[in-house]
N, C-alpha and C positions, 0 to 999 in steps of 0.2 A: 495572409494579405499578400496579394500579387505586386511586384514591383514592376513599373512599365520598363520593357526590354526595348520598345522601339527606338531606333535610332534615329536622331534629328537629321534633316536635310542639309547639305551642305551650305557653308556660308558664303560659297562663291558668287560672285555677282556677274558670272559671264553671261552674255547676252547670245551664246551658242543655240541654234536651233536644235530641237530635238523631235524624234517621231512621237506621234499622237495618233491612236486608233480609236476612232469613234463608231461605237457599237450601240444599236438603237432596236427597240421593238415595243410593242404593247407587252403588259404583264403577262406572265404564264407560257412564254414562248421560248423559254430557256435563254433568254438575254444574259441574265444575271450569271448563270453557269457559264456562258460564252466568255464573259469578261474574266470570270476566276480562273477558267482553263487556259485562257491566252495569257494572263499574268503569270500563272504557273510555269508555263513553258518558257516565257521570256525569262522568269526568275533563274529557271535551270539551265540556261543558257550564259548566266552569269551577268544579266542586267539588273540594276535597280528598277523597280516599276512603281508608279504612284497611280491608284486609280481615283479618278475625278466623278464625282457624281452630281447630278442636279440637287438643289439644298433641299431635299426631302428626307434626311437622314434617318429618321425615325425606323424607317423599314430597313435601310441599306446598311446602316452602320454596324449591326449586330455581327454579322457574319465576318465583316472584315476584322473588326477589332478581336474576335474571338480567335482568328487565325493568325494575327499578327502582321496583317497587310498593311500597306499605307494606303490612307483613305483621305480624302479631301472633298469638302462641300463647295460647290461652285454655285454661287447665289444667282438668282435671276438677273441682277443689273449687269453680270458679266455677259449676258446674252445680247448686250446692245451692240457690240462691235468686237472684232478681233484685239484690237487694242484693250478694250475692256476686259475681255475673257483672259489674256495673257497677264493681265495685272493680278489674277487670281490663281495663277498657275505656280506652284511653288518651285523655287531652283533646287537642284541638287539630285536629280535623278535622270537615268539614261533614257527610259521609255514612259511613256504616259498612255492610259487608256481613259477616255471619257464614256461614261454610260449614260444615255438618255432614254428615259421611260416616257411613254406615251407620245411618241413623234408627231401623231395627227392632231394633238392638242396644240393651241396656240403657244403654251409655254415650251412645250417641246420642239415645237417648230422654230421657235426663236433661237434657241441653242443652236439646233442644225442649220440654220441659215447661213451660219458663221463660215461653213466649210463646203467645200467642194466634193469631197470623197468620203463617203458614209458607208457603213455595214449595217444591214437590216436583217435581224433574224427572223426567219420565216419558217413555221411548221412545215413538214414534209408534205403532209395532206393538203396544204393550201398553197404550195408552190405555183401552181398553175392557175389559181384563181385569187391571188392575193389582192389586187385591185377591187375585184367585186366584192369580195369580202369586206374590205375596208369601208367602200362606199356605200354598202347596203346599209340603210337606216337603222335595221333592226341589230346591227351590231356596233352601232355608235358608242354604247356604253363601254365597250373594249377599249376604244380609243380615247376617250374622255373621262371615264369613271363618273359620269354625270348622266343624268336624264337630259336628252338632245334630241330636239325636232328639226334642226336646221340642216344645211348642206356642209359635208366635210370636206368637198373635193378641193377647195381652195387650200386647205392644210397638204392635201395629197399634192398638189402642184408645186407647194413650195419644197417640199421634200425632193419630189422626183426630177426637178429642175435642176440636177446636179447628178454625179455618178453614183449610182447606188449599186454596191456589191451585195448579192443576199448571201448569208449564212444559213444554210437549212439546219435545222433541227430535228432531231429523232428520225434520221434517216435510215430506212432498212436495208439500203444499198449503197455501194460506192458511188460518189459524184466527183465531178471533175472540179468543182470550186471548193471553197472552205464549206465544211460541214460538221455536224454533230452526230455521231452515230447512237444507236440505242444505249450505248454503255452507261453514260455518254463519254466519248472520248472526242476532242477537238482534231479533226483531220484537215491537211493542207491549211495550217495556220499561215503560211508564208504568202497565200493569197489574199489575206485580208488587206483591204486598203489602208493607207496610212497618211496623214497630213503632217506638215511640218508646223511647230509652235515654238515660241521663244518664251521659257518661264521667266517671270518677273517678281514673284513675291518672295521676299526673304523675312521668315519671321524672327521677331525680338525672343531672345532667351532670357529667362528669368530663373533665379534661384529660390524664388518662394516656394513654401512647402505646400504641395496640394495633395489632397485625399479625394479618391473619385470613387464612385459607384455607377453601375449600369452603363447602358449605351450613351456616349456623349460625342459631340463633335470631336472628331480625331486631332483637330489643329490644337487643342489644349496640350498634346503630347510634345508638339514642336517647340511650344512657347515655355513648358514647365517640364523639361526632361526628367526632372527628378521626381515626376509625380507619381503617388503610389494608388494604383486602380484595381479595382475588384468588378468583374462583369455580373456575377450573379448570386455570390454567397453573402446574404444579407447580413447574418449575424455576424460574420467575421468584420463585415464593414462596421458594423453597429459598435461592436467592441472597440476598433480602432478610433471609431468617431469619438466615443466617449473619453477613453485615455489618451489619445494621441494630443499633439500640439501641432496645429497647421494653420496656415495663413488663408486657404480657401478650401472649402468643401464643397465638391461638384456632385450633385444628385442627378443621375440621368433618367431616362425613360424606363417604364415597364415594370417597376416594382410596386405592389399593392400596400405594402406596410408603411404607414407615415411614422416618421420620428414623433414621439410624443413631445408636446410643449415644453415639457420640464427636461427633456434631452437637448433641445436646441440651444447649444452653448454659445453664449454671447460672444466669445471671444473669437468665433470664427465668422467669417463671411461666407455664406453659403449661397450658390448658384445652382438653382434648383429647374431643372425641366419637368419635374413632376409636380403638377398644379396642386394647390391646397385641396382638401376633401371636399368633393361636392362641386368642383369646377373643371373636372378632368374629361367632360363629355367632348367627344370629337365633332369638329364642325360639319364633319360628311354626315352627321345624323339630321342635320338641318333641312327641313322640307323645302327643297327648291322647285318652283314651279315654272321658272321663265329660262328660255335658252339664251345665253349670250350671243352675240355675233363675234364669231370667232377672229375674223379678219381684223376687227376693230381691237379685240385684246392683244393679238399679234403686234399690231401697229404702234399701241400704247407702250408696250416693252421696247420696241425699236425706237420709237422718237419721243416719248415721253421723259419726264423727269422722274428719276426714282423716287417713290411715294404717292407719284400720281394715282388715282384709282384706276384699277385695269378695267372696270366696268362701270357703265352709267346706270345699269338696271340692278334691281334687287333680285340677284341670280348667281350662279357660280361665278368663281374667281373674286367673290367679295371678300372671301376670308384672307385675301392678299392685300387688303386696304390697310396698308400700314407703311410706315417711312423707310422700311427695307424690302417690302414685296415678300415678306415671309410669310408661309402659310400658317395661320394661326389655328390652334387645337380648338380655341373657343373664340368665334367671331366677337363677341359682345363685351371682350375683355381687352385691356391694352396688351400689346404684345410684350412689353417688359415693364414689370412695377416691382416695387420694393415695400417689403413691410419687415421692419425692425432690421435685422442683420440679414434677411433672406431677399436674394434678386430672383424673382420668377421670370421665366422665359416661356411665354405662351406659344411657342414654335420651336424651329430648330435654329436657334440663333448663335450662329458662330462667334467664337470669342474675340475676333477682330472687331465684330460691331459692339460687343460689350465694353472694348478698350475705348472705342471711339464715343462710346456714352458716358466715359469716366466711371464706369462700374467695375473696371477689372485692372489692375496694376501689373505692370511687369518691371518695375524698377526693384 
């Protein structure tokens, strides 16, 4: 069983500003690799670094947890304003990197709208035709990951109405700006643009005993610094589950073997990101036939109240129709529900929301 070795962030209440690097791109352009290489270089220089992600951690969290990096999920409500964003940035680090996926979607654009200086990762072979590539209707799925028949140019205008530095990926030749060569290695990182941010959130620390398995929101580590966690060795986890004594057991995403009903020990409260058998189909498989108005979704995030529907049509972004704007794995189920001693999370529900719901104790 792997004990958590992650250090918790500082208890300092300082309002000192810190460097924030905002890095964005569509998937498969080496954005994630750029973030990890920058984090590594900053860490090797002696800085403590926190990586901030949009709240879709099912994909992002695995690599960060496996390598021991500091990882935080920033929910959509944080995209409303700089003040709202800073309320979700944890104190205690020297440098911060925000990774934003799908910048030309209304959700990605809402995050990036908070900043004046951003960095966009662009493949070398598209560096001279990036705008034409993005605005080509045939490529809209790359930017939205949904079928779309409308105009994406309003999202382009939001992003490029600011200073945008390109980070060229897979470059076969040396370049003047920041780029990734074919190794890949990050070259000229000192030219990556940065903003200033004032971290505001300070996590409570609890001595409760917690056992965790699989990818989970990494904020649990800050709240429960003594947490015992195992990423992928299910048999080891199962043995500890049956023989140990814990206040909470957290079941992450990605494993296929369910605990048998007879094994679900009622002395544990279980937080499960793995839905019951037969209820784990992804919402992305739902047949979406209508295109949302991207500008309307963007304005809902910026000017609406958290929990308002992001779209008025039966179309994409309907899966965010819940009180916390978290993308649900199964649209037709509640975001959070309980069955006996199990709390099911139908999406990437960060522990802060479970505390708010009274489903997670820190005393």
